[in-house]
N, CA, C, O and the ligand as a Tripos MOL2 file, in Angstrom:
@<TRIPOS>MOLECULE
protein
  281   279    71     0     0
PROTEIN
NO_CHARGES

@<TRIPOS>ATOM
      1 N          60.0890  -24.2400  -31.9810 N.3       1 MET1
      2 CA         59.6650  -22.9870  -32.5970 C.3       1 MET1
      3 C          58.7340  -22.1870  -31.6770 C.2       1 MET1
      4 O          58.8740  -20.9730  -31.5270 O.2       1 MET1
      5 N          57.7710  -22.9080  -31.0590 N.am      2 THR2
      6 CA         56.8230  -22.2010  -30.1860 C.3       2 THR2
      7 C          57.5460  -21.4730  -29.0610 C.2       2 THR2
      8 O          57.1220  -20.4050  -28.6200 O.2       2 THR2
      9 N          58.6400  -22.0660  -28.6070 N.am      3 ASP3
     10 CA         59.4750  -21.4570  -27.5720 C.3       3 ASP3
     11 C          59.8290  -20.0310  -27.9090 C.2       3 ASP3
     12 O          59.6680  -19.1090  -27.1110 O.2       3 ASP3
     13 N          60.3180  -19.8880  -29.1280 N.am      4 ILE4
     14 CA         60.8010  -18.5810  -29.5700 C.3       4 ILE4
     15 C          59.6480  -17.5870  -29.5710 C.2       4 ILE4
     16 O          59.7990  -16.4470  -29.1310 O.2       4 ILE4
     17 N          58.5080  -18.0230  -30.0640 N.am      5 PHE5
     18 CA         57.3560  -17.1240  -30.1150 C.3       5 PHE5
     19 C          56.8730  -16.7700  -28.7150 C.2       5 PHE5
     20 O          56.5040  -15.6270  -28.4460 O.2       5 PHE5
     21 N          56.8790  -17.7570  -27.8300 N.am      6 ASP6
     22 CA         56.4770  -17.5050  -26.4480 C.3       6 ASP6
     23 C          57.3880  -16.4670  -25.8090 C.2       6 ASP6
     24 O          56.9330  -15.5260  -25.1600 O.2       6 ASP6
     25 N          58.6740  -16.6630  -26.0100 N.am      7 ARG7
     26 CA         59.6340  -15.7280  -25.4150 C.3       7 ARG7
     27 C          59.4610  -14.3420  -26.0010 C.2       7 ARG7
     28 O          59.5250  -13.3410  -25.2870 O.2       7 ARG7
     29 N          59.2390  -14.2910  -27.3090 N.am      8 ALA8
     30 CA         59.1030  -12.9940  -27.9830 C.3       8 ALA8
     31 C          57.9030  -12.2290  -27.4430 C.2       8 ALA8
     32 O          57.9900  -11.0300  -27.1740 O.2       8 ALA8
     33 N          56.7860  -12.9270  -27.2880 N.am      9 SER9
     34 CA         55.5990  -12.2060  -26.8200 C.3       9 SER9
     35 C          55.7190  -11.8660  -25.3480 C.2       9 SER9
     36 O          55.1770  -10.8600  -24.8910 O.2       9 SER9
     37 N          56.4290  -12.7030  -24.6030 N.am     10 GLU10
     38 CA         56.6790  -12.3990  -23.1930 C.3      10 GLU10
     39 C          57.4950  -11.1190  -23.0820 C.2      10 GLU10
     40 O          57.2100  -10.2400  -22.2670 O.2      10 GLU10
     41 N          58.5110  -11.0420  -23.9190 N.am     11 GLN11
     42 CA         59.3880   -9.8800  -23.8980 C.3      11 GLN11
     43 C          58.6240   -8.6370  -24.3430 C.2      11 GLN11
     44 O          58.7970   -7.5480  -23.7950 O.2      11 GLN11
     45 N          57.7830   -8.8280  -25.3440 N.am     12 GLU12
     46 CA         56.9750   -7.7270  -25.8420 C.3      12 GLU12
     47 C          56.1010   -7.1680  -24.7220 C.2      12 GLU12
     48 O          56.0010   -5.9570  -24.5270 O.2      12 GLU12
     49 N          55.4740   -8.0870  -23.9990 N.am     13 GLN13
     50 CA         54.6190   -7.6990  -22.8830 C.3      13 GLN13
     51 C          55.4280   -6.9520  -21.8340 C.2      13 GLN13
     52 O          54.9920   -5.9360  -21.2930 O.2      13 GLN13
     53 N          56.6150   -7.4780  -21.5590 N.am     14 TRP14
     54 CA         57.4910   -6.8640  -20.5700 C.3      14 TRP14
     55 C          57.8620   -5.4470  -20.9910 C.2      14 TRP14
     56 O          57.8250   -4.5120  -20.1910 O.2      14 TRP14
     57 N          58.2170   -5.3130  -22.2510 N.am     15 LEU15
     58 CA         58.6120   -4.0070  -22.7620 C.3      15 LEU15
     59 C          57.4630   -3.0170  -22.6750 C.2      15 LEU15
     60 O          57.6540   -1.8490  -22.3340 O.2      15 LEU15
     61 N          56.2580   -3.5060  -22.9920 N.am     16 ARG16
     62 CA         55.0910   -2.6370  -22.9220 C.3      16 ARG16
     63 C          54.8550   -2.1730  -21.4860 C.2      16 ARG16
     64 O          54.5850   -1.0000  -21.2260 O.2      16 ARG16
     65 N          54.9650   -3.1270  -20.5630 N.am     17 ASP17
     66 CA         54.7750   -2.7810  -19.1490 C.3      17 ASP17
     67 C          55.7880   -1.7390  -18.7050 C.2      17 ASP17
     68 O          55.4500   -0.7680  -18.0270 O.2      17 ASP17
     69 N          57.0470   -1.9600  -19.1030 N.am     18 GLN18
     70 CA         58.1020   -1.0240  -18.7300 C.3      18 GLN18
     71 C          57.8220    0.3460  -19.3000 C.2      18 GLN18
     72 O          57.9090    1.3570  -18.6040 O.2      18 GLN18
     73 N          57.4860    0.3670  -20.5670 N.am     19 ALA19
     74 CA         57.2400    1.6330  -21.2560 C.3      19 ALA19
     75 C          56.0850    2.3760  -20.6020 C.2      19 ALA19
     76 O          56.1560    3.5860  -20.3850 O.2      19 ALA19
     77 N          55.0370    1.6550  -20.2930 N.am     20 LEU20
     78 CA         53.8700    2.2610  -19.6660 C.3      20 LEU20
     79 C          54.2040    2.8010  -18.2840 C.2      20 LEU20
     80 O          53.8010    3.9070  -17.9240 O.2      20 LEU20
     81 N          54.9430    2.0130  -17.5180 N.am     21 ALA21
     82 CA         55.3140    2.4250  -16.1680 C.3      21 ALA21
     83 C          56.1530    3.6920  -16.2150 C.2      21 ALA21
     84 O          55.9340    4.6250  -15.4420 O.2      21 ALA21
     85 N          57.1040    3.7160  -17.1200 N.am     22 ILE22
     86 CA         57.9930    4.8690  -17.2310 C.3      22 ILE22
     87 C          57.2210    6.0850  -17.7410 C.2      22 ILE22
     88 O          57.4190    7.2000  -17.2580 O.2      22 ILE22
     89 N          56.3600    5.8700  -18.6970 N.am     23 ALA23
     90 CA         55.5680    6.9730  -19.2540 C.3      23 ALA23
     91 C          54.6790    7.5720  -18.1660 C.2      23 ALA23
     92 O          54.5260    8.7890  -18.0630 O.2      23 ALA23
     93 N          54.0970    6.6810  -17.3560 N.am     24 ARG24
     94 CA         53.2380    7.1450  -16.2630 C.3      24 ARG24
     95 C          54.0470    7.9690  -15.2700 C.2      24 ARG24
     96 O          53.6190    9.0240  -14.8020 O.2      24 ARG24
     97 N          55.2290    7.4480  -14.9680 N.am     25 GLU25
     98 CA         56.1130    8.0900  -14.0130 C.3      25 GLU25
     99 C          56.4500    9.5160  -14.4530 C.2      25 GLU25
    100 O          56.5020   10.4400  -13.6410 O.2      25 GLU25
    101 N          56.6720    9.6680  -15.7390 N.am     26 HIS26
    102 CA         57.0760   10.9600  -16.2660 C.3      26 HIS26
    103 C          55.8920   11.7800  -16.7710 C.2      26 HIS26
    104 O          56.0530   12.9140  -17.2240 O.2      26 HIS26
    105 N          54.7250   11.2010  -16.6890 N.am     27 GLY27
    106 CA         53.5470   11.9040  -17.1680 C.3      27 GLY27
    107 C          53.5840   12.1520  -18.6640 C.2      27 GLY27
    108 O          53.0400   13.1390  -19.1570 O.2      27 GLY27
    109 N          54.2170   11.2660  -19.3620 N.am     28 GLU28
    110 CA         54.3400   11.4310  -20.8100 C.3      28 GLU28
    111 C          53.3110   10.5630  -21.5320 C.2      28 GLU28
    112 O          52.9560    9.4730  -21.0830 O.2      28 GLU28
    113 N          52.8560   11.0780  -22.6450 N.am     29 SER29
    114 CA         51.9050   10.2970  -23.4230 C.3      29 SER29
    115 C          52.6000    9.5800  -24.5720 C.2      29 SER29
    116 O          52.1020    8.5820  -25.0930 O.2      29 SER29
    117 N          53.7560   10.1030  -24.9550 N.am     30 THR30
    118 CA         54.5020    9.4450  -26.0300 C.3      30 THR30
    119 C          55.4640    8.4410  -25.4220 C.2      30 THR30
    120 O          56.1170    8.7140  -24.4150 O.2      30 THR30
    121 N          55.5390    7.3110  -26.0300 N.am     31 VAL31
    122 CA         56.3930    6.2490  -25.5180 C.3      31 VAL31
    123 C          57.4980    5.9570  -26.5220 C.2      31 VAL31
    124 O          57.2470    5.6730  -27.6930 O.2      31 VAL31
    125 N          58.7200    6.0350  -26.0300 N.am     32 VAL32
    126 CA         59.8440    5.6990  -26.9080 C.3      32 VAL32
    127 C          60.0680    4.1990  -26.8870 C.2      32 VAL32
    128 O          59.5320    3.4800  -26.0440 O.2      32 VAL32
    129 N          60.8490    3.7620  -27.8050 N.am     33 SER33
    130 CA         61.1380    2.3340  -27.8780 C.3      33 SER33
    131 C          62.1530    1.9600  -26.8030 C.2      33 SER33
    132 O          63.1810    2.6170  -26.6430 O.2      33 SER33
    133 N          61.8460    0.8950  -26.0730 N.am     34 PHE34
    134 CA         62.7600    0.4660  -25.0210 C.3      34 PHE34
    135 C          63.4610   -0.8260  -25.3650 C.2      34 PHE34
    136 O          64.1900   -1.4020  -24.5570 O.2      34 PHE34
    137 N          63.2220   -1.2680  -26.5880 N.am     35 GLY35
    138 CA         63.8970   -2.4860  -27.0180 C.3      35 GLY35
    139 C          64.8000   -2.1770  -28.1920 C.2      35 GLY35
    140 O          64.5480   -1.2450  -28.9560 O.2      35 GLY35
    141 N          65.8460   -2.9590  -28.3310 N.am     36 CYS36
    142 CA         66.7600   -2.7640  -29.4490 C.3      36 CYS36
    143 C          66.0190   -3.0220  -30.7610 C.2      36 CYS36
    144 O          65.2870   -4.0010  -30.9060 O.2      36 CYS36
    145 N          66.2300   -2.1310  -31.6870 N.am     37 HIS37
    146 CA         65.5760   -2.2090  -32.9900 C.3      37 HIS37
    147 C          65.9990   -3.4610  -33.7470 C.2      37 HIS37
    148 O          65.2160   -4.0340  -34.5040 O.2      37 HIS37
    149 N          67.2310   -3.8760  -33.5390 N.am     38 ASP38
    150 CA         67.7650   -5.0010  -34.3040 C.3      38 ASP38
    151 C          67.5660   -6.3490  -33.6370 C.2      38 ASP38
    152 O          67.0740   -7.2860  -34.2650 O.2      38 ASP38
    153 N          67.9460   -6.4580  -32.3650 N.am     39 CYS39
    154 CA         67.8970   -7.7810  -31.7310 C.3      39 CYS39
    155 C          66.7490   -7.9020  -30.7290 C.2      39 CYS39
    156 O          66.4710   -8.9960  -30.2370 O.2      39 CYS39
    157 N          66.0790   -6.7830  -30.4220 N.am     40 GLY40
    158 CA         64.9280   -6.8510  -29.5270 C.3      40 GLY40
    159 C          65.2790   -6.8900  -28.0530 C.2      40 GLY40
    160 O          64.3950   -6.9610  -27.2000 O.2      40 GLY40
    161 N          66.5680   -6.8440  -27.7520 N.am     41 GLU41
    162 CA         66.9840   -6.8260  -26.3550 C.3      41 GLU41
    163 C          66.5230   -5.5240  -25.7000 C.2      41 GLU41
    164 O          66.6440   -4.4570  -26.3020 O.2      41 GLU41
    165 N          66.0060   -5.5950  -24.4970 N.am     42 PRO42
    166 CA         65.6410   -4.3480  -23.8140 C.3      42 PRO42
    167 C          66.8910   -3.4990  -23.6020 C.2      42 PRO42
    168 O          67.9460   -4.0190  -23.2370 O.2      42 PRO42
    169 N          66.7740   -2.2220  -23.8260 N.am     43 LEU43
    170 CA         67.9120   -1.3360  -23.6370 C.3      43 LEU43
    171 C          68.0490   -1.0220  -22.1560 C.2      43 LEU43
    172 O          67.0590   -0.7920  -21.4610 O.2      43 LEU43
    173 N          69.2740   -1.0160  -21.6900 N.am     44 SER44
    174 CA         69.5010   -0.7330  -20.2760 C.3      44 SER44
    175 C          69.2310    0.7330  -19.9890 C.2      44 SER44
    176 O          69.2420    1.5750  -20.8870 O.2      44 SER44
    177 N          68.9910    1.0170  -18.7260 N.am     45 GLU45
    178 CA         68.7060    2.3850  -18.3330 C.3      45 GLU45
    179 C          69.9010    3.2840  -18.6310 C.2      45 GLU45
    180 O          69.7460    4.4210  -19.0760 O.2      45 GLU45
    181 N          71.0870    2.7590  -18.3800 N.am     46 ALA46
    182 CA         72.3090    3.5100  -18.6220 C.3      46 ALA46
    183 C          72.4290    3.8560  -20.1000 C.2      46 ALA46
    184 O          72.8150    4.9640  -20.4740 O.2      46 ALA46
    185 N          72.0890    2.8820  -20.9200 N.am     47 ARG47
    186 CA         72.1690    3.0800  -22.3680 C.3      47 ARG47
    187 C          71.2020    4.1790  -22.8050 C.2      47 ARG47
    188 O          71.5430    5.0350  -23.6210 O.2      47 ARG47
    189 N          69.9980    4.1410  -22.2510 N.am     48 ARG48
    190 CA         68.9970    5.1310  -22.6340 C.3      48 ARG48
    191 C          69.3680    6.5170  -22.1240 C.2      48 ARG48
    192 O          69.0720    7.5270  -22.7640 O.2      48 ARG48
    193 N          70.0200    6.5510  -20.9620 N.am     49 GLU49
    194 CA         70.4310    7.8350  -20.4210 C.3      49 GLU49
    195 C          71.5580    8.4340  -21.2390 C.2      49 GLU49
    196 O          71.6060    9.6400  -21.4800 O.2      49 GLU49
    197 N          72.4650    7.5660  -21.6590 N.am     50 ALA50
    198 CA         73.6060    8.0250  -22.4510 C.3      50 ALA50
    199 C          73.1540    8.4770  -23.8330 C.2      50 ALA50
    200 O          73.6870    9.4390  -24.3860 O.2      50 ALA50
    201 N          72.1760    7.7840  -24.3830 N.am     51 ALA51
    202 CA         71.6680    8.1120  -25.7170 C.3      51 ALA51
    203 C          70.1570    7.9510  -25.7250 C.2      51 ALA51
    204 O          69.6380    6.9090  -26.1260 O.2      51 ALA51
    205 N          69.4520    8.9890  -25.2800 N.am     52 PRO52
    206 CA         67.9910    8.8850  -25.1010 C.3      52 PRO52
    207 C          67.2340    8.5150  -26.3730 C.2      52 PRO52
    208 O          66.1390    7.9570  -26.3040 O.2      52 PRO52
    209 N          67.8070    8.8210  -27.5240 N.am     53 HIS53
    210 CA         67.0710    8.5500  -28.7610 C.3      53 HIS53
    211 C          67.5790    7.3170  -29.4900 C.2      53 HIS53
    212 O          67.2020    7.0530  -30.6310 O.2      53 HIS53
    213 N          68.4340    6.5720  -28.8180 N.am     54 CYS54
    214 CA         68.9780    5.3900  -29.4800 C.3      54 CYS54
    215 C          67.8750    4.3420  -29.6380 C.2      54 CYS54
    216 O          66.9640    4.2380  -28.8160 O.2      54 CYS54
    217 N          67.9850    3.5920  -30.6920 N.am     55 THR55
    218 CA         67.0010    2.5420  -30.9330 C.3      55 THR55
    219 C          67.6660    1.1780  -30.9410 C.2      55 THR55
    220 O          67.0160    0.1550  -31.1530 O.2      55 THR55
    221 N          68.9680    1.1770  -30.7080 N.am     56 ARG56
    222 CA         69.6940   -0.0950  -30.7250 C.3      56 ARG56
    223 C          70.5560   -0.2350  -29.4710 C.2      56 ARG56
    224 O          70.9590    0.7570  -28.8630 O.2      56 ARG56
    225 N          70.8270   -1.4730  -29.1010 N.am     57 CYS57
    226 CA         71.7520   -1.7050  -28.0000 C.3      57 CYS57
    227 C          73.1660   -1.3920  -28.4910 C.2      57 CYS57
    228 O          73.3890   -1.1830  -29.6840 O.2      57 CYS57
    229 N          74.1040   -1.3630  -27.5680 N.am     58 VAL58
    230 CA         75.4640   -0.9670  -27.9120 C.3      58 VAL58
    231 C          76.0390   -1.8420  -29.0200 C.2      58 VAL58
    232 O          76.6410   -1.3380  -29.9680 O.2      58 VAL58
    233 N          75.8530   -3.1400  -28.8970 N.am     59 GLU59
    234 CA         76.4060   -4.0610  -29.8970 C.3      59 GLU59
    235 C          75.8270   -3.8180  -31.2850 C.2      59 GLU59
    236 O          76.5580   -3.7500  -32.2730 O.2      59 GLU59
    237 N          74.5150   -3.6880  -31.3450 N.am     60 CYS60
    238 CA         73.8600   -3.4990  -32.6340 C.3      60 CYS60
    239 C          74.1840   -2.1360  -33.2190 C.2      60 CYS60
    240 O          74.3230   -1.9970  -34.4340 O.2      60 CYS60
    241 N          74.3030   -1.1360  -32.3670 N.am     61 GLN61
    242 CA         74.6420    0.2030  -32.8450 C.3      61 GLN61
    243 C          76.0430    0.1900  -33.4370 C.2      61 GLN61
    244 O          76.2850    0.7560  -34.5030 O.2      61 GLN61
    245 N          76.9510   -0.4520  -32.7410 N.am     62 THR62
    246 CA         78.3250   -0.5500  -33.2240 C.3      62 THR62
    247 C          78.3500   -1.2860  -34.5510 C.2      62 THR62
    248 O          79.0250   -0.8780  -35.4970 O.2      62 THR62
    249 N          77.6080   -2.3700  -34.6010 N.am     63 ASP63
    250 CA         77.5140   -3.1810  -35.8100 C.3      63 ASP63
    251 C          76.9380   -2.3390  -36.9460 C.2      63 ASP63
    252 O          77.4360   -2.3600  -38.0720 O.2      63 ASP63
    253 N          75.9000   -1.6130  -36.6320 N.am     64 PHE64
    254 CA         75.2220   -0.7580  -37.6130 C.3      64 PHE64
    255 C          76.1860    0.2850  -38.1810 C.2      64 PHE64
    256 O          76.2500    0.4970  -39.3920 O.2      64 PHE64
    257 N          76.9340    0.9310  -37.2840 N.am     65 GLU65
    258 CA         77.8710    1.9700  -37.7220 C.3      65 GLU65
    259 C          79.0110    1.3930  -38.5220 C.2      65 GLU65
    260 O          79.5060    2.0170  -39.4610 O.2      65 GLU65
    261 N          79.4280    0.1930  -38.1460 N.am     66 THR66
    262 CA         80.4990   -0.4710  -38.8670 C.3      66 THR66
    263 C          80.0530   -0.7700  -40.2970 C.2      66 THR66
    264 O          80.7940   -0.5580  -41.2560 O.2      66 THR66
    265 N          78.8370   -1.2630  -40.4090 N.am     67 ARG67
    266 CA         78.3000   -1.5910  -41.7390 C.3      67 ARG67
    267 C          78.1200   -0.3360  -42.5790 C.2      67 ARG67
    268 O          78.4040   -0.3310  -43.7770 O.2      67 ARG67
    269 N          77.6390    0.7430  -41.9310 N.am     68 LYS68
    270 CA         77.3640    1.9910  -42.6100 C.3      68 LYS68
    271 C          78.6470    2.6050  -43.1760 C.2      68 LYS68
    272 O          78.6540    3.1770  -44.2660 O.2      68 LYS68
    273 N          79.7180    2.4730  -42.4150 N.am     69 ASN69
    274 CA         80.9810    3.1230  -42.7990 C.3      69 ASN69
    275 C          81.8190    2.3200  -43.7810 C.2      69 ASN69
    276 O          82.8730    2.7650  -44.2350 O.2      69 ASN69
    277 N          81.3370    1.1500  -44.0910 N.am     70 ARG70
    278 CA         82.1230    0.3050  -44.9670 C.3      70 ARG70
    279 C          82.0140    0.7430  -46.4260 C.2      70 ARG70
    280 O          82.6230    0.1280  -47.3020 O.2      70 ARG70
    281 ZN         70.6770   -5.1610  -30.2070 Zn       71 ZN71
@<TRIPOS>BOND
     1     1     2 1
     2     2     3 1
     3     3     4 2
     4     3     5 am
     5     5     6 1
     6     6     7 1
     7     7     8 2
     8     7     9 am
     9     9    10 1
    10    10    11 1
    11    11    12 2
    12    11    13 am
    13    13    14 1
    14    14    15 1
    15    15    16 2
    16    15    17 am
    17    17    18 1
    18    18    19 1
    19    19    20 2
    20    19    21 am
    21    21    22 1
    22    22    23 1
    23    23    24 2
    24    23    25 am
    25    25    26 1
    26    26    27 1
    27    27    28 2
    28    27    29 am
    29    29    30 1
    30    30    31 1
    31    31    32 2
    32    31    33 am
    33    33    34 1
    34    34    35 1
    35    35    36 2
    36    35    37 am
    37    37    38 1
    38    38    39 1
    39    39    40 2
    40    39    41 am
    41    41    42 1
    42    42    43 1
    43    43    44 2
    44    43    45 am
    45    45    46 1
    46    46    47 1
    47    47    48 2
    48    47    49 am
    49    49    50 1
    50    50    51 1
    51    51    52 2
    52    51    53 am
    53    53    54 1
    54    54    55 1
    55    55    56 2
    56    55    57 am
    57    57    58 1
    58    58    59 1
    59    59    60 2
    60    59    61 am
    61    61    62 1
    62    62    63 1
    63    63    64 2
    64    63    65 am
    65    65    66 1
    66    66    67 1
    67    67    68 2
    68    67    69 am
    69    69    70 1
    70    70    71 1
    71    71    72 2
    72    71    73 am
    73    73    74 1
    74    74    75 1
    75    75    76 2
    76    75    77 am
    77    77    78 1
    78    78    79 1
    79    79    80 2
    80    79    81 am
    81    81    82 1
    82    82    83 1
    83    83    84 2
    84    83    85 am
    85    85    86 1
    86    86    87 1
    87    87    88 2
    88    87    89 am
    89    89    90 1
    90    90    91 1
    91    91    92 2
    92    91    93 am
    93    93    94 1
    94    94    95 1
    95    95    96 2
    96    95    97 am
    97    97    98 1
    98    98    99 1
    99    99   100 2
   100    99   101 am
   101   101   102 1
   102   102   103 1
   103   103   104 2
   104   103   105 am
   105   105   106 1
   106   106   107 1
   107   107   108 2
   108   107   109 am
   109   109   110 1
   110   110   111 1
   111   111   112 2
   112   111   113 am
   113   113   114 1
   114   114   115 1
   115   115   116 2
   116   115   117 am
   117   117   118 1
   118   118   119 1
   119   119   120 2
   120   119   121 am
   121   121   122 1
   122   122   123 1
   123   123   124 2
   124   123   125 am
   125   125   126 1
   126   126   127 1
   127   127   128 2
   128   127   129 am
   129   129   130 1
   130   130   131 1
   131   131   132 2
   132   131   133 am
   133   133   134 1
   134   134   135 1
   135   135   136 2
   136   135   137 am
   137   137   138 1
   138   138   139 1
   139   139   140 2
   140   139   141 am
   141   141   142 1
   142   142   143 1
   143   143   144 2
   144   143   145 am
   145   145   146 1
   146   146   147 1
   147   147   148 2
   148   147   149 am
   149   149   150 1
   150   150   151 1
   151   151   152 2
   152   151   153 am
   153   153   154 1
   154   154   155 1
   155   155   156 2
   156   155   157 am
   157   157   158 1
   158   158   159 1
   159   159   160 2
   160   159   161 am
   161   161   162 1
   162   162   163 1
   163   163   164 2
   164   163   165 am
   165   165   166 1
   166   166   167 1
   167   167   168 2
   168   167   169 am
   169   169   170 1
   170   170   171 1
   171   171   172 2
   172   171   173 am
   173   173   174 1
   174   174   175 1
   175   175   176 2
   176   175   177 am
   177   177   178 1
   178   178   179 1
   179   179   180 2
   180   179   181 am
   181   181   182 1
   182   182   183 1
   183   183   184 2
   184   183   185 am
   185   185   186 1
   186   186   187 1
   187   187   188 2
   188   187   189 am
   189   189   190 1
   190   190   191 1
   191   191   192 2
   192   191   193 am
   193   193   194 1
   194   194   195 1
   195   195   196 2
   196   195   197 am
   197   197   198 1
   198   198   199 1
   199   199   200 2
   200   199   201 am
   201   201   202 1
   202   202   203 1
   203   203   204 2
   204   203   205 am
   205   205   206 1
   206   206   207 1
   207   207   208 2
   208   207   209 am
   209   209   210 1
   210   210   211 1
   211   211   212 2
   212   211   213 am
   213   213   214 1
   214   214   215 1
   215   215   216 2
   216   215   217 am
   217   217   218 1
   218   218   219 1
   219   219   220 2
   220   219   221 am
   221   221   222 1
   222   222   223 1
   223   223   224 2
   224   223   225 am
   225   225   226 1
   226   226   227 1
   227   227   228 2
   228   227   229 am
   229   229   230 1
   230   230   231 1
   231   231   232 2
   232   231   233 am
   233   233   234 1
   234   234   235 1
   235   235   236 2
   236   235   237 am
   237   237   238 1
   238   238   239 1
   239   239   240 2
   240   239   241 am
   241   241   242 1
   242   242   243 1
   243   243   244 2
   244   243   245 am
   245   245   246 1
   246   246   247 1
   247   247   248 2
   248   247   249 am
   249   249   250 1
   250   250   251 1
   251   251   252 2
   252   251   253 am
   253   253   254 1
   254   254   255 1
   255   255   256 2
   256   255   257 am
   257   257   258 1
   258   258   259 1
   259   259   260 2
   260   259   261 am
   261   261   262 1
   262   262   263 1
   263   263   264 2
   264   263   265 am
   265   265   266 1
   266   266   267 1
   267   267   268 2
   268   267   269 am
   269   269   270 1
   270   270   271 1
   271   271   272 2
   272   271   273 am
   273   273   274 1
   274   274   275 1
   275   275   276 2
   276   275   277 am
   277   277   278 1
   278   278   279 1
   279   279   280 2
@<TRIPOS>SUBSTRUCTURE
     1 MET1         2 RESIDUE 1 A MET
     2 THR2         6 RESIDUE 1 A THR
     3 ASP3        10 RESIDUE 1 A ASP
     4 ILE4        14 RESIDUE 1 A ILE
     5 PHE5        18 RESIDUE 1 A PHE
     6 ASP6        22 RESIDUE 1 A ASP
     7 ARG7        26 RESIDUE 1 A ARG
     8 ALA8        30 RESIDUE 1 A ALA
     9 SER9        34 RESIDUE 1 A SER
    10 GLU10       38 RESIDUE 1 A GLU
    11 GLN11       42 RESIDUE 1 A GLN
    12 GLU12       46 RESIDUE 1 A GLU
    13 GLN13       50 RESIDUE 1 A GLN
    14 TRP14       54 RESIDUE 1 A TRP
    15 LEU15       58 RESIDUE 1 A LEU
    16 ARG16       62 RESIDUE 1 A ARG
    17 ASP17       66 RESIDUE 1 A ASP
    18 GLN18       70 RESIDUE 1 A GLN
    19 ALA19       74 RESIDUE 1 A ALA
    20 LEU20       78 RESIDUE 1 A LEU
    21 ALA21       82 RESIDUE 1 A ALA
    22 ILE22       86 RESIDUE 1 A ILE
    23 ALA23       90 RESIDUE 1 A ALA
    24 ARG24       94 RESIDUE 1 A ARG
    25 GLU25       98 RESIDUE 1 A GLU
    26 HIS26      102 RESIDUE 1 A HIS
    27 GLY27      106 RESIDUE 1 A GLY
    28 GLU28      110 RESIDUE 1 A GLU
    29 SER29      114 RESIDUE 1 A SER
    30 THR30      118 RESIDUE 1 A THR
    31 VAL31      122 RESIDUE 1 A VAL
    32 VAL32      126 RESIDUE 1 A VAL
    33 SER33      130 RESIDUE 1 A SER
    34 PHE34      134 RESIDUE 1 A PHE
    35 GLY35      138 RESIDUE 1 A GLY
    36 CYS36      142 RESIDUE 1 A CYS
    37 HIS37      146 RESIDUE 1 A HIS
    38 ASP38      150 RESIDUE 1 A ASP
    39 CYS39      154 RESIDUE 1 A CYS
    40 GLY40      158 RESIDUE 1 A GLY
    41 GLU41      162 RESIDUE 1 A GLU
    42 PRO42      166 RESIDUE 1 A PRO
    43 LEU43      170 RESIDUE 1 A LEU
    44 SER44      174 RESIDUE 1 A SER
    45 GLU45      178 RESIDUE 1 A GLU
    46 ALA46      182 RESIDUE 1 A ALA
    47 ARG47      186 RESIDUE 1 A ARG
    48 ARG48      190 RESIDUE 1 A ARG
    49 GLU49      194 RESIDUE 1 A GLU
    50 ALA50      198 RESIDUE 1 A ALA
    51 ALA51      202 RESIDUE 1 A ALA
    52 PRO52      206 RESIDUE 1 A PRO
    53 HIS53      210 RESIDUE 1 A HIS
    54 CYS54      214 RESIDUE 1 A CYS
    55 THR55      218 RESIDUE 1 A THR
    56 ARG56      222 RESIDUE 1 A ARG
    57 CYS57      226 RESIDUE 1 A CYS
    58 VAL58      230 RESIDUE 1 A VAL
    59 GLU59      234 RESIDUE 1 A GLU
    60 CYS60      238 RESIDUE 1 A CYS
    61 GLN61      242 RESIDUE 1 A GLN
    62 THR62      246 RESIDUE 1 A THR
    63 ASP63      250 RESIDUE 1 A ASP
    64 PHE64      254 RESIDUE 1 A PHE
    65 GLU65      258 RESIDUE 1 A GLU
    66 THR66      262 RESIDUE 1 A THR
    67 ARG67      266 RESIDUE 1 A ARG
    68 LYS68      270 RESIDUE 1 A LYS
    69 ASN69      274 RESIDUE 1 A ASN
    70 ARG70      278 RESIDUE 1 A ARG
    71 ZN71       281 GROUP 0 **** ****
């Protein structure tokens, strides 16, 4: 169990670092979410470029839309 928590907080830290670095780079004070809303996977740069306001990775978004349309 501790494994999972360790990994989660590691990823959280990583995401924060990424977000901060990118925000600094762009001189932005607002930080968007860089992790998937559903599974927590970091979103790829390509994914964010294709859909800047997406909050889910491709798989979760597809899953979400599939569920929504049912
Ligand atoms: Zn996901």
